[in-house]
N, C-alpha and C positions, 0 to 999 in steps of 0.2 A: 459246509461247501471244506475244501480239502485239497489247500496247493503241496501238489510234491513238485521240490527242489528239481527230479530228473527228469522233468517236463517243464517247468517255470522259462519266462521268457524273461532271464535272469542273468548276469554275468558279474560278479564283483571282483576289482580291481585294490591290488594289496599297496602300490604307490598314488599319493596325493593327486591331482592335476594338476598340471604346471600353473595351467593358469589360476587357479581356485587360490583364498586370501584369508575366508572364511569358512568358520569348522562348518558349520552346515553348507556351503559347496561342496567342502572336500568329500562328508561324509554322503550326503546325497548321493553322487556319483559315483564316488569306491562302491555303494551296496548297494546298486543297478535301480532307484528309484525315476533318474530324470540321467541324459545324454545330451551337450553338450552338440546343437543344432548349428549356430551363428553367434555371434559376438551376443549375448544377451539373449537369445532366441536357445529352446533348452525344446526337447522331444520327454514327449512325458512314458516312461513306460510302467508294467501292470501293478504291481510295488505303490509306484508314484503318484497313480491313479486308485488305486485304491482308498490309501489318504487322504488324498485333494478330495474324493468323493464323499467323504466323510465330517471331513470339511463344511462343504457346500450343503450338507443336510443337514449342518448345522446348525449353517445360516438361512436356509432355507424356513429353517423348523419355526428361528423370530422371528424373522422380515411377516412367516405368514399369520404367527400369532396378534400382531398389530392388524394384520387387516387386510394389508400391501402383499398385491397380484402381482403373477409373476407373467412377465414379458418375454421375448427374445429378436432384439435386434442385428439384423447384416451389421457389420464390421468392415464392409466396406461403400463408404456413404456417397455420395453428391456432396457435390462447391457450396451447393445454391442456400441449402440452412445455414452454415457457416458462416458464409458472405455476407450471411444477414443481420447476422448476432456479432459481429465483426473478429471471429475468433478465429476463420481461417485467416486471416490476416496477425493478430494478434498472437495466437501460436509459436510464430519463427520458423525455426528448421528444427522445431522440436516437433510438425507435424509432417509424419508417414503424406509426400501428394506423390500423386500416378494421374494420367490420362488413358483413358480408354481408346480402343482403334478410329474412332469417329472425332477423336479432341478435348471428347469431355472431361473435364477436369473431376477426380477424386480421390478420395483419402480414405488412408486407414484411423477411424474415428479414439482417439484417447478417452473419450465423454461422448455421450448421448443425450447432453441437456436439451435439443435443436429437435431429437428425432424423435424423447417425448412431448415436448409440448406439442411438437405438429402432430403427432397421433391423440393425442386428448382435444386439441384442437376441430380437428379429421370425428370426430365422435359425440362429442358435448358440446352440448351451447346453451345450457340452462345451469340454477344457480342449485336445482337437486339434483344434480348429477352428482353433485362435489361432498366433500371430498373425497378426493381416491389419488391413493398409492399405492404406484406401479415400482417393480425391483424389473432386474432384470442378473444373470451371471454369465458374464462373457469375457472375450478375449479381448482387452485394448491395447492397442500401440502406443508406441513414442518413441520417437529418434533421437534417443538419448547420446549425447558426443560422448558420455567416454560410462557403458553398462559394469558394475561388478555385482560384487557380492555375489555371485551364481540369480539365484532366484532371489534377491531383496534387493536389487536397482537392471531391471533387465528389460528391454523391445519391445515383449512383447507379454507382457504374462493377466491374469484374470482378478476379475473386480467383482465384485457385486455392487453395480448405483442404484439407488434409488431413487424414486422425486414422488415429494404430496404436493396435490393440489389441493390450494382452498381458495374461498370468496372474497376472506380478508385476515389481516394479521393476526387474530386472533386462533383463527385456524391454522395458520402456519403454526404459530408458537407450542400449540398443542401437538400440531405432526415433528416440532423437532424436539420435543421432551419424548415422545414416544418413540422416533427410531433416535434419544440415546438414549434410552434403560434399554432396547432392545440390544448397542453393543455392549453394552457393559455385564448383559446375557450372555450377548455368545462371545465376550473374551474369557470370562469366568469358564463358561463351558472350554473352551480352547486350553485353559488353566496359563492363558495371559495374565503377566502384570499390565495392567495400565493406569497409564496415568493422562488424566482427562486435562489439558490444557487450553486457555487462547490461543488463538492464531489467527492471522492473514488471511483475506478470503485473496489477494490474486485476483490470478484470472477470472476465476468462476464467478465474479464480485457477490454481494449481495451486504448484508448490513450485520451476519453477524457468521464465526464461523465457531467453529473444535476439532482440536484434533486428539486425537485418541495417539496413544507413543507408549511404547514398549519399551522400560527401561534396559538397552545394555552399554556396556565398553566399545560395540562394532556400530552404534547408532549413526545415521547423517547427521541428524536431525539435535541439534541443542536445544535446548528447553531448562525453563530455570524454575523455582519454584520453596516456600516457607516453608516454616513451622508452621504458619497463620494460614495457611490454607489457598493462598495463591500457587499457581502454575500456568505460564502460558510456553508457550515456543519463543525463544528472543526476540524474533522479529515482529514479536506483534508489545512486545514489555515497554511498554512507556517511564519517561524519565522524571524521577521526582525532580524536577526543578528548583532549585533555587529561591531563595524572593527576590525580588528589584534591590538593586541597593543604590539605595542615596548618593550623587553623583559629586554634588554641591560643592564640595571641600577638596575631590578630586584634582592634580595640579592640573597644566591643558599638555595635550599633549607632544612631546617632541623625539624626534627621528635624530636619534646618537647613532654614533659609528662601534658597529659591530662585527671586528675584521676575521675573513675565514669562521664564519659561525650559519654555516647551512646546516644543521638537524636543531634542533631540539633538546641534546642533551649540550656539545657543546656551546650553544648557545645562553645556556643556564650558565656551564664556567667563565664564558665572558661575560657575563652580567652581572654576575658578583664582582668579576677582577676588579675591571671595569666603570660597572654604574650602580656600586655596591646602595643598598638604602639602609636605612638605618631601623629600621622595620623589623628584619634579618633577612635569614639569606634568598633569594628568588629562587622558584622550584619550576618545575613541567609544568605544575598547576601553575603557573601565573602565567603562563606563554598560550597565543593562541594560532595554532597547528592552519593552515589552511592548502590543504589533498585536492589534488585534481583530476579527479577522473574519469575517463570514458567511458559514456554507456550506449550501449545499438540498442535501438531500437526494434518497437515488432516487422519495421517495414525496411530496416536495415541499414539504416543512415547511425552516422553516429554521431555525438554530442558532450562536447565535453561541460563537463560538470566542480567546480569547487564548493568543495566542504569545509566550514571551521570549525571547529571542536576544544579542543582545553586537549595542550599537550600532552598531558600525562594520559590522553586518550591513543584508544585507535580508531580508525573506521571499520569498521565488518564489513564483509562487500554482504552476508547475505546478508541482512539488514536492512542493507543502503539498495539495491533493490529489490527490495519488499514495498522501499520506501518513496525512491525516489521516483516513478511513475507517474504516478500519481500531484505529485507534486507539479509534473515534467508535463501534462494535462494529455497522460496516453494511454489508454486501455491494453493492457496484455503485457506480459511478460517481459523485461528486457536484460540485456547480460553486463554484467559493468566489471572491468580494471582499471587499471591507476594509468595513467596515460601515455603514450607514453614519449619521445625522444620528435620522434614524424609530429604528433600534437600541438607540444610546447614550444613548435620550429613559427607554425601558423600564428603567434601571441607573439610579436617581439614583447607586451610589455609584464607579461609572465617573465619574472628573474627565477631560476630553480635558487630554492632555497633560501629569497626574500619574499616571498609570493605572501602578500598582504590583503584586505576587503579590498572595497573599492570597484568588483571587477563586470558590475551588475553595469550597464549602459542608464538607467535609471540611477546610479546614484556617485554621487564623488565621494571623494576619500583626499579627508584630510585640505580640499575643496579644490584639490588636483583630479583632472578627468583623467581616470586609465582604464574606461571601461573597455569589455574584451568582447563585449557581448559574451558572456560566460555567465551560466547563469548565480548568483552565491549563497547557499542555505549553513543556516548554524543551528548545532545543537543546540538543544533547550537549555543547555550547562549556562548558555553566554546569553544571560538575562541581561533588563537597560539599563545600564548605571553602573555594571561590571568591567573595571580598569583592565589592559592585561600588555605584554611584551609580543606585537605580530610584526610580516615583517613588510619594511616600506614599500615595497615595489620597488624603490635602487640595489644592486650591486651593495653587499659590505655596508647596510645600514639596516636597522629595526627599527618600531616607532615604539615607548614608554608612554603609559597613565591611558591608553586607547581608547579611550570608553563607548561602549555602544549603547549606541544608540541617540548618544551627543556627538559623537567621531564619525562613524558609520552606521551602515544597514543593514539590512541582509533579504534578498527576493523571498524568507521564508520559513521557517522551521522544519529540520527532519529530524527523523531518527534513524540514526545512522552509526554509534559508534558502540564500539564493544561495551555490554553486560558485563558486570564482572559478580564473580561469588563476591556478599556481605554490601552489594548497592543496595536500599532499603527497595522493599515491595511494594507498585505504585497503590495496592490499599490499605499502605502502614502496617502491613500484619507481617512483620520484621523483615531481616536478615535473606537478599536472597538466593541460593546453594543449588551450584549449577550441577545438569545431566545432561545424559546423551540417550541416545530414544530412535528405534525407526516409530516409524510413521506407521503405524495401523489400520487407523481410517478416521475418516473426515467429513464432517457435517454443515454445511448453509447454512443458513436461510439465505437466498436464494434476491427477494422478495419481486419484483415485476421484472427484473429487467428481459428475461426469455421472453417472455408471454407479451411485453410491449415488442420488442422486435420483431416477435411470430405473429402480432396479433391473432392471443387466445385472449379472446367474451369469452364472458357470458353474460343470459339474460336476469338479472335480481331476481327482488319479490313485486317489485314496483316497474319491469318491465325490459328496464336501462340495461345500458351496457356495461360491466364491468369487466378490470382486467384481471385475467388470477396470479393469486400468491405463490408462490411456488419453492421447495427443499429440495438438495440435493446432498448428499445419504452413499458414503461409498468408503464399501472395505474390500481389501486389498487379500482377497482368497489364497494367490500362492505367494504371497511375501509373509499371508500369517504362516504356512506347514514351512517355509524357511528359518522363523523366528520361533517356533514349536523345535524344531530340529536342533537350532542354535541351543536354544537353550534345553537342551533334554540331548546329553552326550555325554560322554569320559573319552577318555585315549584310546577306547578300541571301539566306538560305536557310540552308535544312534541308541535312544532308548526310551520310543514312543511311551506315552499318555495312556493310560488300557484305554482310553473310550475310542482313540487317533488308531493304534494299530495295526498291519494290513491285516493280522491274525489274533484271534486270541493264547492260543500257545503254540511255542517252534518249539515239535517234536525233533529230537536227534536221535539215529538209530547208530551206536560205537560197535554195538557188540555181533559178536562170530557165527555163523550157526542161522541153519533155514527157519530155527523155530524162535532164535531173536529177532529176526524180521517177518514172522507170522503174528509172533506178541502184538505187537509192534502194530502191525496191519487190526492187528485184533480190538487192540486200544484208538486207533483212529478212529473208527468205525462207531465207536463206543461212547466218544468224546464228539461225531459229529453226531451222533444222535439222542446227545443232550443238547444240543443247535447251538457247538462251537464252531468258529471257524479255527482250521489244522495248517502252520503251515508244515510240511511233512519232508523233512530230508534223508531217503530216503536212497539216493542218490551212490551206488554201487561203486567200487575202488577208488572209494575217496577217505581218507586216511580220515578217526575224530578231529584230530589238532584244527584238521581245514574247513569241518563239519563248524568245530566252537567257534572257530574264531567268524565265520559267517555269519552264526546263531549271533551274534553279540552282537556285529558289523549291522547287521536286521534292526536290531533292537523290538523284534517284539518281548513285551512284559514278563513273560514269563515261557522257561524253557524246559524241555521235560527230558531227560536222556536212558532212555529204554540200552541198558548196557551191560557191563560186569555185575550186578547184581542181581537179571533177571534171571539167574540163575537159583539164583534166593528167591526171587518166589518179591522181587523190589524193582522199582523204578526212583529215580535222583529228578525232584520238581527244585527246579534254581529262578531265583528272585534275580530278576535281571538288573533292576535299579541297585538292591543293595547288593548283591553279590554271593549274601543266604542262601545253602543248601541245601535239602533236607529227603531223607527215603522216605518213601511211604509204599507200603506194601501194594500188589497190582491189585486185588481187589477191592481195595478202597480208596483204588488214585479214580477210579469216574469224582467221587464225591469229595474228592480230596482238590484235586483241581475244578471243578466246579464254586467250590468256596477260596480257592484262591483267586481265583478272579471275578470274583463277585457274584456269579449264577444263583 
């Protein structure tokens, strides 16, 4: 196939788009692969579709190789299936909702668990029909509050989502492992480095999930790993808690004056100045910080929550969002932010800068009822018997030698603290090292959540109805394209991996005269006959500088130049990635080019 730039629907740009933050966004727009239609929504142009199609082909081949079968659902769906699984509410503002002309609620699907489940329920009724793996490559929608980074976080995107249906948990595990292996092969073929990490299941539910992260400094996900092989998204890291402490010799708690000490830093200074201890100076690690946050639940209501954690640590809002919903007994995604002044004014017991434990309705603090009804959760490091300096729920006062379990209790333990480099890995494999990455894929052992909600059952060998167990497996196809562009470019433009490029070679004509163009046309025909895809810059009245600039911007891995050497029977072959160029004889050009592209 020959793509002639004189006819190709393409306009390249010399300047970066004003809204572009990352290299992939800048270059994909400048090179004419995509165009912005709305915030987080993009139009795909011919070159972009060619690369996208090659990525989809790799995904299809690997899914077909494990016996998965392709289907295709609509993106516009009715409310009822999502209402049955509670996800109509649990998705909150991230779900695109609309009404048809008759007033019926509809949605633009963020994922299709419900529809796959109902399809299998409609067609299958016996254990003999299972297992079955089904997948689709389909457009998804998510009403992102702040779409950014081009294709990396959009409101409309293409995903491959697949689902496994099995009679028992052993079958689910086999399906999970088959998809996991297929994903490893997909990302190897795409040339993407991947770190497989433990993850939270979130609104999807299920007993187990793993993310496939592409390490990159621009990644939105923070993950940690150890040299011993542990890897997890920070939201899924569990704290290595200290052993309980024997507090039998710890003095009784006492409330002391700590004037003008609303911060941990000042509290430590005042404690060492006014209340020094013989065993050494107080540090932030000796203090118990109590942070009030506001949680917006899926139904839009607002719930205050208090978190108690060591004073030398900070709350990680991402980890808190991932874990607080389960403790509050709500499903779906929640949003967390620091409590506002208006929030705090509703509870006069909350003395800003001096907040202590004892906020729950069920617990007293120092024998005093200071309950607010605000749930109080502790970091795992606050173990039974550990002694702390913390707020006394009185202005200008803190309590010393306050012992967990003896003097105060909590409503539960929560993983909400920041994870730091050097923290021990939960499996004992060494200190943690932090990195950032882009989530390229996510696999879930869903279990029976959706099958139970939607009544997917089959008859087993004994003629008894059994609820089917499911797995869900997603790959971000458009996100993969952006990540590949992000990792394959230089300051002049894109540099596509050869198996994904929109053409095998990019031929540039720079010489003048009809004989040069005729020679280029002859070479193009020979290359096409040899089975190559050629991008042919045959544009008249375009300078060699512009042609070379576009060739480097578009990123085809091999550039051919038919120019000043043509009169001597030579052309130039240039490798886009290395920049190395060499001249070859025209009568040997086809063989040399085929060798260059690996044919």
